[in-house]
C-alpha positions in Angstrom: 83.5 108.9 96.7 80.6 108.5 99.0 79.7 104.8 99.2 76.2 103.5 99.8 74.0 100.5 99.5 73.1 99.2 96.0 76.1 100.8 94.3 77.5 98.6 91.6 81.1 98.3 90.4 82.6 96.7 87.4 85.7 94.7 88.4 88.8 95.1 86.2 91.5 92.5 85.8 93.6 94.0 88.6 91.0 93.3 91.3 92.8 90.4 93.1 90.0 89.4 95.5 87.9 88.3 92.5 87.7 84.6 93.4 84.4 84.0 91.6 85.5 85.4 88.2 82.6 87.9 88.4 82.3 91.0 86.2 80.5 93.1 88.8 79.9 93.5 92.5 77.1 95.2 94.5 77.4 96.9 97.9 74.9 95.3 100.3 75.7 97.3 103.4 78.0 100.1 104.4 79.1 100.6 108.0 81.6 103.0 109.5 84.5 100.5 109.1 83.4 98.0 106.5 81.7 97.4 103.2 79.6 94.2 102.7 79.5 93.2 99.0 78.1 90.4 96.8 79.7 89.5 93.5 77.4 88.7 90.5 78.6 85.1 90.0 78.5 84.1 93.7 75.9 83.3 96.3 78.3 84.4 99.1 78.9 87.8 100.7 82.2 89.4 101.3 83.4 92.0 103.7 86.1 94.6 103.1 87.6 97.1 105.5 86.4 100.5 104.2 89.9 101.7 103.5 90.7 98.6 101.5 87.6 99.0 99.3 88.5 102.7 98.7 92.1 101.5 97.7 90.7 99.3 95.0 88.6 102.2 93.7 91.5 104.6 93.6 93.7 102.0 91.9 91.1 101.7 89.1 90.4 98.0 89.8 86.8 98.8 90.8 84.9 101.3 88.6 81.5 102.6 89.7 79.0 101.6 87.0 77.5 105.1 87.0 81.0 106.6 86.3 81.6 104.1 83.5 78.3 105.1 81.8 79.2 108.8 82.0 82.6 108.2 80.5 81.2 106.3 77.5 78.6 109.0 76.7 
């Protein structure tokens, strides 16, 4: 999946880094090696290595909101 700014993801229960008990996160910045995110119940930003972020997507712990809408249609 190509990652870009403003993408939103729903966080499932298996997403261990969810310290703020948020339901969603939004990508603020994408660089070659990292992803900067903001969780919906937090004023703080987080940074993930790109590979780590992709791992959570593949594991099903982060679901792109657009994918979720298509599946429920």
